mmCIF file as Biopython writes it, N, C-alpha, C and O atoms, coordinates in Angstrom:
data_model
#
loop_
_atom_site.group_PDB
_atom_site.id
_atom_site.type_symbol
_atom_site.label_atom_id
_atom_site.label_alt_id
_atom_site.label_comp_id
_atom_site.label_asym_id
_atom_site.label_entity_id
_atom_site.label_seq_id
_atom_site.pdbx_PDB_ins_code
_atom_site.Cartn_x
_atom_site.Cartn_y
_atom_site.Cartn_z
_atom_site.occupancy
_atom_site.B_iso_or_equiv
_atom_site.auth_seq_id
_atom_site.auth_asym_id
_atom_site.pdbx_PDB_model_num
ATOM 1   N N  . MET A ? 1  ? -1.762  18.650 -15.029 1.0 0.0 1  A 1 
ATOM 2   C CA . MET A ? 1  ? -2.927  18.319 -14.250 1.0 0.0 1  A 1 
ATOM 3   C C  . MET A ? 1  ? -3.640  19.615 -13.890 1.0 0.0 1  A 1 
ATOM 4   O O  . MET A ? 1  ? -3.018  20.572 -13.430 1.0 0.0 1  A 1 
ATOM 5   N N  . VAL A ? 2  ? -4.953  19.635 -14.106 1.0 0.0 2  A 1 
ATOM 6   C CA . VAL A ? 2  ? -5.759  20.806 -13.763 1.0 0.0 2  A 1 
ATOM 7   C C  . VAL A ? 2  ? -6.938  20.330 -12.936 1.0 0.0 2  A 1 
ATOM 8   O O  . VAL A ? 2  ? -7.671  19.430 -13.346 1.0 0.0 2  A 1 
ATOM 9   N N  . LEU A ? 3  ? -7.119  20.934 -11.771 1.0 0.0 3  A 1 
ATOM 10  C CA . LEU A ? 3  ? -8.271  20.663 -10.923 1.0 0.0 3  A 1 
ATOM 11  C C  . LEU A ? 3  ? -9.014  21.977 -10.729 1.0 0.0 3  A 1 
ATOM 12  O O  . LEU A ? 3  ? -8.406  23.045 -10.655 1.0 0.0 3  A 1 
ATOM 13  N N  . TYR A ? 4  ? -10.318 21.884 -10.649 1.0 0.0 4  A 1 
ATOM 14  C CA . TYR A ? 4  ? -11.152 23.069 -10.462 1.0 0.0 4  A 1 
ATOM 15  C C  . TYR A ? 4  ? -11.886 22.958 -9.136  1.0 0.0 4  A 1 
ATOM 16  O O  . TYR A ? 4  ? -12.366 21.887 -8.767  1.0 0.0 4  A 1 
ATOM 17  N N  . LEU A ? 5  ? -11.968 24.073 -8.425  1.0 0.0 5  A 1 
ATOM 18  C CA . LEU A ? 5  ? -12.716 24.088 -7.174  1.0 0.0 5  A 1 
ATOM 19  C C  . LEU A ? 5  ? -14.151 23.641 -7.408  1.0 0.0 5  A 1 
ATOM 20  O O  . LEU A ? 5  ? -14.789 24.044 -8.380  1.0 0.0 5  A 1 
ATOM 21  N N  . ASN A ? 6  ? -14.645 22.812 -6.514  1.0 0.0 6  A 1 
ATOM 22  C CA . ASN A ? 6  ? -16.032 22.339 -6.502  1.0 0.0 6  A 1 
ATOM 23  C C  . ASN A ? 6  ? -16.417 21.544 -7.743  1.0 0.0 6  A 1 
ATOM 24  O O  . ASN A ? 6  ? -17.599 21.449 -8.072  1.0 0.0 6  A 1 
ATOM 25  N N  . SER A ? 7  ? -15.434 20.971 -8.437  1.0 0.0 7  A 1 
ATOM 26  C CA . SER A ? 7  ? -15.712 20.146 -9.615  1.0 0.0 7  A 1 
ATOM 27  C C  . SER A ? 7  ? -15.080 18.773 -9.434  1.0 0.0 7  A 1 
ATOM 28  O O  . SER A ? 7  ? -13.926 18.665 -9.018  1.0 0.0 7  A 1 
ATOM 29  N N  . LYS A ? 8  ? -15.834 17.725 -9.746  1.0 0.0 8  A 1 
ATOM 30  C CA . LYS A ? 8  ? -15.324 16.359 -9.653  1.0 0.0 8  A 1 
ATOM 31  C C  . LYS A ? 8  ? -14.652 15.908 -10.951 1.0 0.0 8  A 1 
ATOM 32  O O  . LYS A ? 8  ? -14.364 14.724 -11.122 1.0 0.0 8  A 1 
ATOM 33  N N  . THR A ? 9  ? -14.403 16.842 -11.858 1.0 0.0 9  A 1 
ATOM 34  C CA . THR A ? 9  ? -13.702 16.526 -13.102 1.0 0.0 9  A 1 
ATOM 35  C C  . THR A ? 9  ? -12.357 17.235 -13.108 1.0 0.0 9  A 1 
ATOM 36  O O  . THR A ? 9  ? -12.278 18.444 -12.895 1.0 0.0 9  A 1 
ATOM 37  N N  . ALA A ? 10 ? -11.297 16.465 -13.355 1.0 0.0 10 A 1 
ATOM 38  C CA . ALA A ? 10 ? -9.947  17.015 -13.483 1.0 0.0 10 A 1 
ATOM 39  C C  . ALA A ? 10 ? -9.475  16.749 -14.908 1.0 0.0 10 A 1 
ATOM 40  O O  . ALA A ? 10 ? -10.023 15.893 -15.602 1.0 0.0 10 A 1 
ATOM 41  N N  . ILE A ? 11 ? -8.467  17.480 -15.333 1.0 0.0 11 A 1 
ATOM 42  C CA . ILE A ? 11 ? -7.860  17.241 -16.639 1.0 0.0 11 A 1 
ATOM 43  C C  . ILE A ? 11 ? -6.423  16.794 -16.393 1.0 0.0 11 A 1 
ATOM 44  O O  . ILE A ? 11 ? -5.634  17.496 -15.761 1.0 0.0 11 A 1 
ATOM 45  N N  . VAL A ? 12 ? -6.105  15.603 -16.912 1.0 0.0 12 A 1 
ATOM 46  C CA . VAL A ? 12 ? -4.756  15.048 -16.775 1.0 0.0 12 A 1 
ATOM 47  C C  . VAL A ? 12 ? -4.287  14.650 -18.169 1.0 0.0 12 A 1 
ATOM 48  O O  . VAL A ? 12 ? -4.908  13.815 -18.826 1.0 0.0 12 A 1 
ATOM 49  N N  . ASN A ? 13 ? -3.192  15.251 -18.613 1.0 0.0 13 A 1 
ATOM 50  C CA . ASN A ? 13 ? -2.676  14.985 -19.960 1.0 0.0 13 A 1 
ATOM 51  C C  . ASN A ? 13 ? -3.761  15.148 -21.033 1.0 0.0 13 A 1 
ATOM 52  O O  . ASN A ? 13 ? -3.905  14.317 -21.929 1.0 0.0 13 A 1 
ATOM 53  N N  . LYS A ? 14 ? -4.511  16.234 -20.912 1.0 0.0 14 A 1 
ATOM 54  C CA . LYS A ? 14 ? -5.565  16.606 -21.862 1.0 0.0 14 A 1 
ATOM 55  C C  . LYS A ? 14 ? -6.760  15.645 -21.881 1.0 0.0 14 A 1 
ATOM 56  O O  . LYS A ? 14 ? -7.551  15.657 -22.824 1.0 0.0 14 A 1 
ATOM 57  N N  . LYS A ? 15 ? -6.892  14.809 -20.833 1.0 0.0 15 A 1 
ATOM 58  C CA . LYS A ? 15 ? -8.028  13.890 -20.740 1.0 0.0 15 A 1 
ATOM 59  C C  . LYS A ? 15 ? -8.801  14.173 -19.456 1.0 0.0 15 A 1 
ATOM 60  O O  . LYS A ? 15 ? -8.209  14.460 -18.415 1.0 0.0 15 A 1 
ATOM 61  N N  . ASN A ? 16 ? -10.128 14.091 -19.539 1.0 0.0 16 A 1 
ATOM 62  C CA . ASN A ? 16 ? -10.959 14.262 -18.354 1.0 0.0 16 A 1 
ATOM 63  C C  . ASN A ? 16 ? -10.860 13.034 -17.461 1.0 0.0 16 A 1 
ATOM 64  O O  . ASN A ? 16 ? -10.895 11.902 -17.942 1.0 0.0 16 A 1 
ATOM 65  N N  . LYS A ? 17 ? -10.735 13.266 -16.159 1.0 0.0 17 A 1 
ATOM 66  C CA . LYS A ? 17 ? -10.704 12.204 -15.153 1.0 0.0 17 A 1 
ATOM 67  C C  . LYS A ? 17 ? -11.700 12.574 -14.064 1.0 0.0 17 A 1 
ATOM 68  O O  . LYS A ? 17 ? -11.861 13.748 -13.730 1.0 0.0 17 A 1 
ATOM 69  N N  . GLN A ? 18 ? -12.360 11.574 -13.520 1.0 0.0 18 A 1 
ATOM 70  C CA . GLN A ? 18 ? -13.337 11.815 -12.471 1.0 0.0 18 A 1 
ATOM 71  C C  . GLN A ? 18 ? -12.701 11.686 -11.091 1.0 0.0 18 A 1 
ATOM 72  O O  . GLN A ? 18 ? -11.918 10.770 -10.839 1.0 0.0 18 A 1 
ATOM 73  N N  . LEU A ? 19 ? -13.043 12.605 -10.211 1.0 0.0 19 A 1 
ATOM 74  C CA . LEU A ? 19 ? -12.568 12.607 -8.834  1.0 0.0 19 A 1 
ATOM 75  C C  . LEU A ? 19 ? -13.658 12.052 -7.927  1.0 0.0 19 A 1 
ATOM 76  O O  . LEU A ? 19 ? -14.846 12.228 -8.200  1.0 0.0 19 A 1 
ATOM 77  N N  . ALA A ? 20 ? -13.261 11.388 -6.857  1.0 0.0 20 A 1 
ATOM 78  C CA . ALA A ? 20 ? -14.228 10.930 -5.857  1.0 0.0 20 A 1 
ATOM 79  C C  . ALA A ? 20 ? -14.762 12.128 -5.067  1.0 0.0 20 A 1 
ATOM 80  O O  . ALA A ? 20 ? -15.920 12.151 -4.650  1.0 0.0 20 A 1 
ATOM 81  N N  . VAL A ? 21 ? -13.891 13.120 -4.874  1.0 0.0 21 A 1 
ATOM 82  C CA . VAL A ? 21 ? -14.234 14.313 -4.090  1.0 0.0 21 A 1 
ATOM 83  C C  . VAL A ? 21 ? -13.695 15.536 -4.817  1.0 0.0 21 A 1 
ATOM 84  O O  . VAL A ? 21 ? -12.560 15.524 -5.293  1.0 0.0 21 A 1 
ATOM 85  N N  . ALA A ? 22 ? -14.485 16.570 -4.905  1.0 0.0 22 A 1 
ATOM 86  C CA . ALA A ? 22 ? -14.056 17.804 -5.567  1.0 0.0 22 A 1 
ATOM 87  C C  . ALA A ? 22 ? -13.161 18.631 -4.643  1.0 0.0 22 A 1 
ATOM 88  O O  . ALA A ? 22 ? -13.382 18.653 -3.432  1.0 0.0 22 A 1 
ATOM 89  N N  . PRO A ? 23 ? -12.155 19.311 -5.196  1.0 0.0 23 A 1 
ATOM 90  C CA . PRO A ? 23 ? -11.367 20.257 -4.399  1.0 0.0 23 A 1 
ATOM 91  C C  . PRO A ? 23 ? -12.285 21.373 -3.880  1.0 0.0 23 A 1 
ATOM 92  O O  . PRO A ? 23 ? -13.240 21.765 -4.551  1.0 0.0 23 A 1 
ATOM 93  N N  . PHE A ? 24 ? -11.985 21.873 -2.688  1.0 0.0 24 A 1 
ATOM 94  C CA . PHE A ? 24 ? -12.800 22.958 -2.137  1.0 0.0 24 A 1 
ATOM 95  C C  . PHE A ? 24 ? -11.949 23.824 -1.220  1.0 0.0 24 A 1 
ATOM 96  O O  . PHE A ? 24 ? -10.848 23.442 -0.821  1.0 0.0 24 A 1 
ATOM 97  N N  . THR A ? 25 ? -12.474 24.983 -0.899  1.0 0.0 25 A 1 
ATOM 98  C CA . THR A ? 25 ? -11.793 25.909 0.000   1.0 0.0 25 A 1 
ATOM 99  C C  . THR A ? 25 ? -12.545 25.968 1.316   1.0 0.0 25 A 1 
ATOM 100 O O  . THR A ? 25 ? -13.772 26.074 1.346   1.0 0.0 25 A 1 
ATOM 101 N N  . LYS A ? 26 ? -11.783 25.897 2.413   1.0 0.0 26 A 1 
ATOM 102 C CA . LYS A ? 26 ? -12.369 25.987 3.757   1.0 0.0 26 A 1 
ATOM 103 C C  . LYS A ? 26 ? -11.481 26.898 4.594   1.0 0.0 26 A 1 
ATOM 104 O O  . LYS A ? 26 ? -10.280 26.660 4.718   1.0 0.0 26 A 1 
ATOM 105 N N  . ASN A ? 27 ? -12.059 27.913 5.153   1.0 0.0 27 A 1 
ATOM 106 C CA . ASN A ? 27 ? -11.333 28.863 5.998   1.0 0.0 27 A 1 
ATOM 107 C C  . ASN A ? 27 ? -10.074 29.402 5.318   1.0 0.0 27 A 1 
ATOM 108 O O  . ASN A ? 27 ? -9.036  29.557 5.961   1.0 0.0 27 A 1 
ATOM 109 N N  . GLY A ? 28 ? -10.168 29.685 4.023   1.0 0.0 28 A 1 
ATOM 110 C CA . GLY A ? 28 ? -9.057  30.275 3.293   1.0 0.0 28 A 1 
ATOM 111 C C  . GLY A ? 28 ? -7.997  29.286 2.826   1.0 0.0 28 A 1 
ATOM 112 O O  . GLY A ? 28 ? -6.982  29.691 2.259   1.0 0.0 28 A 1 
ATOM 113 N N  . THR A ? 29 ? -8.222  27.983 3.060   1.0 0.0 29 A 1 
ATOM 114 C CA . THR A ? 29 ? -7.272  26.955 2.633   1.0 0.0 29 A 1 
ATOM 115 C C  . THR A ? 29 ? -7.932  26.069 1.584   1.0 0.0 29 A 1 
ATOM 116 O O  . THR A ? 29 ? -9.065  25.626 1.771   1.0 0.0 29 A 1 
ATOM 117 N N  . THR A ? 30 ? -7.237  25.811 0.490   1.0 0.0 30 A 1 
ATOM 118 C CA . THR A ? 30 ? -7.766  24.936 -0.546  1.0 0.0 30 A 1 
ATOM 119 C C  . THR A ? 30 ? -7.343  23.502 -0.257  1.0 0.0 30 A 1 
ATOM 120 O O  . THR A ? 30 ? -6.161  23.214 -0.070  1.0 0.0 30 A 1 
ATOM 121 N N  . LEU A ? 31 ? -8.333  22.604 -0.225  1.0 0.0 31 A 1 
ATOM 122 C CA . LEU A ? 31 ? -8.084  21.179 0.016   1.0 0.0 31 A 1 
ATOM 123 C C  . LEU A ? 31 ? -8.302  20.422 -1.278  1.0 0.0 31 A 1 
ATOM 124 O O  . LEU A ? 31 ? -9.288  20.643 -1.981  1.0 0.0 31 A 1 
ATOM 125 N N  . VAL A ? 32 ? -7.371  19.520 -1.591  1.0 0.0 32 A 1 
ATOM 126 C CA . VAL A ? 32 ? -7.422  18.745 -2.831  1.0 0.0 32 A 1 
ATOM 127 C C  . VAL A ? 32 ? -7.373  17.259 -2.496  1.0 0.0 32 A 1 
ATOM 128 O O  . VAL A ? 32 ? -6.894  16.885 -1.425  1.0 0.0 32 A 1 
ATOM 129 N N  . PRO A ? 33 ? -7.862  16.403 -3.399  1.0 0.0 33 A 1 
ATOM 130 C CA . PRO A ? 33 ? -7.845  14.959 -3.142  1.0 0.0 33 A 1 
ATOM 131 C C  . PRO A ? 33 ? -6.420  14.390 -3.279  1.0 0.0 33 A 1 
ATOM 132 O O  . PRO A ? 33 ? -5.919  14.194 -4.386  1.0 0.0 33 A 1 
ATOM 133 N N  . LEU A ? 34 ? -5.800  14.136 -2.153  1.0 0.0 34 A 1 
ATOM 134 C CA . LEU A ? 34 ? -4.406  13.696 -2.108  1.0 0.0 34 A 1 
ATOM 135 C C  . LEU A ? 34 ? -4.196  12.374 -2.831  1.0 0.0 34 A 1 
ATOM 136 O O  . LEU A ? 34 ? -3.218  12.232 -3.565  1.0 0.0 34 A 1 
ATOM 137 N N  . ARG A ? 35 ? -5.079  11.408 -2.646  1.0 0.0 35 A 1 
ATOM 138 C CA . ARG A ? 35 ? -4.915  10.113 -3.304  1.0 0.0 35 A 1 
ATOM 139 C C  . ARG A ? 35 ? -4.909  10.276 -4.825  1.0 0.0 35 A 1 
ATOM 140 O O  . ARG A ? 35 ? -4.050  9.717  -5.507  1.0 0.0 35 A 1 
ATOM 141 N N  . PHE A ? 36 ? -5.857  11.033 -5.353  1.0 0.0 36 A 1 
ATOM 142 C CA . PHE A ? 36 ? -5.941  11.225 -6.799  1.0 0.0 36 A 1 
ATOM 143 C C  . PHE A ? 36 ? -4.647  11.831 -7.342  1.0 0.0 36 A 1 
ATOM 144 O O  . PHE A ? 36 ? -4.065  11.315 -8.295  1.0 0.0 36 A 1 
ATOM 145 N N  . ILE A ? 37 ? -4.211  12.911 -6.740  1.0 0.0 37 A 1 
ATOM 146 C CA . ILE A ? 37 ? -3.008  13.591 -7.217  1.0 0.0 37 A 1 
ATOM 147 C C  . ILE A ? 37 ? -1.797  12.670 -7.119  1.0 0.0 37 A 1 
ATOM 148 O O  . ILE A ? 37 ? -1.015  12.575 -8.065  1.0 0.0 37 A 1 
ATOM 149 N N  . SER A ? 38 ? -1.637  12.001 -6.001  1.0 0.0 38 A 1 
ATOM 150 C CA . SER A ? 38 ? -0.493  11.109 -5.805  1.0 0.0 38 A 1 
ATOM 151 C C  . SER A ? 38 ? -0.489  9.987  -6.830  1.0 0.0 38 A 1 
ATOM 152 O O  . SER A ? 38 ? 0.542   9.717  -7.447  1.0 0.0 38 A 1 
ATOM 153 N N  . GLU A ? 39 ? -1.628  9.328  -7.020  1.0 0.0 39 A 1 
ATOM 154 C CA . GLU A ? 39 ? -1.694  8.216  -7.962  1.0 0.0 39 A 1 
ATOM 155 C C  . GLU A ? 39 ? -1.486  8.673  -9.402  1.0 0.0 39 A 1 
ATOM 156 O O  . GLU A ? 39 ? -0.865  7.958  -10.188 1.0 0.0 39 A 1 
ATOM 157 N N  . GLU A ? 40 ? -1.987  9.838  -9.758  1.0 0.0 40 A 1 
ATOM 158 C CA . GLU A ? 40 ? -1.765  10.360 -11.110 1.0 0.0 40 A 1 
ATOM 159 C C  . GLU A ? 40 ? -0.297  10.698 -11.344 1.0 0.0 40 A 1 
ATOM 160 O O  . GLU A ? 40 ? 0.159   10.724 -12.487 1.0 0.0 40 A 1 
ATOM 161 N N  . LEU A ? 41 ? 0.440   10.956 -10.277 1.0 0.0 41 A 1 
ATOM 162 C CA . LEU A ? 41 ? 1.875   11.222 -10.382 1.0 0.0 41 A 1 
ATOM 163 C C  . LEU A ? 41 ? 2.690   9.930  -10.269 1.0 0.0 41 A 1 
ATOM 164 O O  . LEU A ? 41 ? 3.918   9.968  -10.183 1.0 0.0 41 A 1 
ATOM 165 N N  . GLY A ? 42 ? 1.995   8.784  -10.269 1.0 0.0 42 A 1 
ATOM 166 C CA . GLY A ? 42 ? 2.669   7.495  -10.273 1.0 0.0 42 A 1 
ATOM 167 C C  . GLY A ? 42 ? 3.075   6.967  -8.912  1.0 0.0 42 A 1 
ATOM 168 O O  . GLY A ? 42 ? 3.892   6.051  -8.824  1.0 0.0 42 A 1 
ATOM 169 N N  . LYS A ? 43 ? 2.527   7.520  -7.865  1.0 0.0 43 A 1 
ATOM 170 C CA . LYS A ? 43 ? 2.869   7.085  -6.512  1.0 0.0 43 A 1 
ATOM 171 C C  . LYS A ? 43 ? 1.847   6.071  -5.997  1.0 0.0 43 A 1 
ATOM 172 O O  . LYS A ? 43 ? 0.701   6.037  -6.443  1.0 0.0 43 A 1 
ATOM 173 N N  . GLU A ? 44 ? 2.292   5.249  -5.048  1.0 0.0 44 A 1 
ATOM 174 C CA . GLU A ? 44 ? 1.405   4.299  -4.378  1.0 0.0 44 A 1 
ATOM 175 C C  . GLU A ? 44 ? 0.944   4.932  -3.073  1.0 0.0 44 A 1 
ATOM 176 O O  . GLU A ? 44 ? 1.753   5.490  -2.331  1.0 0.0 44 A 1 
ATOM 177 N N  . VAL A ? 45 ? -0.352  4.846  -2.792  1.0 0.0 45 A 1 
ATOM 178 C CA . VAL A ? 45 ? -0.911  5.437  -1.580  1.0 0.0 45 A 1 
ATOM 179 C C  . VAL A ? 45 ? -1.425  4.313  -0.689  1.0 0.0 45 A 1 
ATOM 180 O O  . VAL A ? 45 ? -2.245  3.497  -1.109  1.0 0.0 45 A 1 
ATOM 181 N N  . LEU A ? 46 ? -0.932  4.285  0.544   1.0 0.0 46 A 1 
ATOM 182 C CA . LEU A ? 46 ? -1.329  3.255  1.500   1.0 0.0 46 A 1 
ATOM 183 C C  . LEU A ? 46 ? -2.027  3.901  2.687   1.0 0.0 46 A 1 
ATOM 184 O O  . LEU A ? 46 ? -1.560  4.907  3.220   1.0 0.0 46 A 1 
ATOM 185 N N  . TRP A ? 47 ? -3.148  3.318  3.096   1.0 0.0 47 A 1 
ATOM 186 C CA . TRP A ? 47 ? -3.910  3.811  4.239   1.0 0.0 47 A 1 
ATOM 187 C C  . TRP A ? 47 ? -3.758  2.822  5.378   1.0 0.0 47 A 1 
ATOM 188 O O  . TRP A ? 47 ? -4.004  1.630  5.192   1.0 0.0 47 A 1 
ATOM 189 N N  . ASN A ? 48 ? -3.358  3.288  6.556   1.0 0.0 48 A 1 
ATOM 190 C CA . ASN A ? 48 ? -3.258  2.470  7.746   1.0 0.0 48 A 1 
ATOM 191 C C  . ASN A ? 48 ? -4.412  2.841  8.665   1.0 0.0 48 A 1 
ATOM 192 O O  . ASN A ? 48 ? -4.393  3.888  9.311   1.0 0.0 48 A 1 
ATOM 193 N N  . ALA A ? 49 ? -5.417  1.973  8.719   1.0 0.0 49 A 1 
ATOM 194 C CA . ALA A ? 49 ? -6.622  2.262  9.508   1.0 0.0 49 A 1 
ATOM 195 C C  . ALA A ? 49 ? -6.342  2.255  11.008  1.0 0.0 49 A 1 
ATOM 196 O O  . ALA A ? 49 ? -7.007  2.962  11.766  1.0 0.0 49 A 1 
ATOM 197 N N  . ASN A ? 50 ? -5.350  1.452  11.444  1.0 0.0 50 A 1 
ATOM 198 C CA . ASN A ? 50 ? -5.066  1.355  12.870  1.0 0.0 50 A 1 
ATOM 199 C C  . ASN A ? 50 ? -4.631  2.690  13.470  1.0 0.0 50 A 1 
ATOM 200 O O  . ASN A ? 50 ? -5.102  3.078  14.539  1.0 0.0 50 A 1 
ATOM 201 N N  . ASN A ? 51 ? -3.734  3.388  12.783  1.0 0.0 51 A 1 
ATOM 202 C CA . ASN A ? 51 ? -3.284  4.673  13.325  1.0 0.0 51 A 1 
ATOM 203 C C  . ASN A ? 51 ? -3.734  5.858  12.480  1.0 0.0 51 A 1 
ATOM 204 O O  . ASN A ? 51 ? -3.286  6.988  12.674  1.0 0.0 51 A 1 
ATOM 205 N N  . LYS A ? 52 ? -4.640  5.570  11.526  1.0 0.0 52 A 1 
ATOM 206 C CA . LYS A ? 52 ? -5.215  6.609  10.672  1.0 0.0 52 A 1 
ATOM 207 C C  . LYS A ? 52 ? -4.145  7.467  10.005  1.0 0.0 52 A 1 
ATOM 208 O O  . LYS A ? 52 ? -4.172  8.695  10.077  1.0 0.0 52 A 1 
ATOM 209 N N  . SER A ? 53 ? -3.196  6.781  9.348   1.0 0.0 53 A 1 
ATOM 210 C CA . SER A ? 53 ? -2.113  7.495  8.671   1.0 0.0 53 A 1 
ATOM 211 C C  . SER A ? 53 ? -2.062  7.085  7.194   1.0 0.0 53 A 1 
ATOM 212 O O  . SER A ? 53 ? -2.545  6.022  6.805   1.0 0.0 53 A 1 
ATOM 213 N N  . ILE A ? 54 ? -1.464  7.959  6.396   1.0 0.0 54 A 1 
ATOM 214 C CA . ILE A ? 54 ? -1.298  7.731  4.965   1.0 0.0 54 A 1 
ATOM 215 C C  . ILE A ? 54 ? 0.192   7.690  4.675   1.0 0.0 54 A 1 
ATOM 216 O O  . ILE A ? 54 ? 0.960   8.515  5.171   1.0 0.0 54 A 1 
ATOM 217 N N  . THR A ? 55 ? 0.590   6.708  3.856   1.0 0.0 55 A 1 
ATOM 218 C CA . THR A ? 55 ? 1.962   6.631  3.375   1.0 0.0 55 A 1 
ATOM 219 C C  . THR A ? 55 ? 1.929   6.724  1.859   1.0 0.0 55 A 1 
ATOM 220 O O  . THR A ? 55 ? 1.159   6.023  1.200   1.0 0.0 55 A 1 
ATOM 221 N N  . ILE A ? 56 ? 2.767   7.591  1.311   1.0 0.0 56 A 1 
ATOM 222 C CA . ILE A ? 56 ? 2.858   7.742  -0.140  1.0 0.0 56 A 1 
ATOM 223 C C  . ILE A ? 56 ? 4.259   7.290  -0.549  1.0 0.0 56 A 1 
ATOM 224 O O  . ILE A ? 56 ? 5.263   7.839  -0.097  1.0 0.0 56 A 1 
ATOM 225 N N  . LYS A ? 57 ? 4.302   6.268  -1.422  1.0 0.0 57 A 1 
ATOM 226 C CA . LYS A ? 57 ? 5.600   5.730  -1.875  1.0 0.0 57 A 1 
ATOM 227 C C  . LYS A ? 57 ? 5.851   6.141  -3.302  1.0 0.0 57 A 1 
ATOM 228 O O  . LYS A ? 57 ? 6.884   5.793  -3.873  1.0 0.0 57 A 1 
#
């Protein structure tokens, strides 16, 4: 998997995939789209709106 800063295109298994949000750097920290990465690794991502938490199975 390859992600590029400020690009909504990732490469997964030599295929282009579109991201909802591009990775970016803020205050020296790089932020990446957690849902995309988790799902591409075969994990299930659950969002709990009540307590604003994410569970990755």
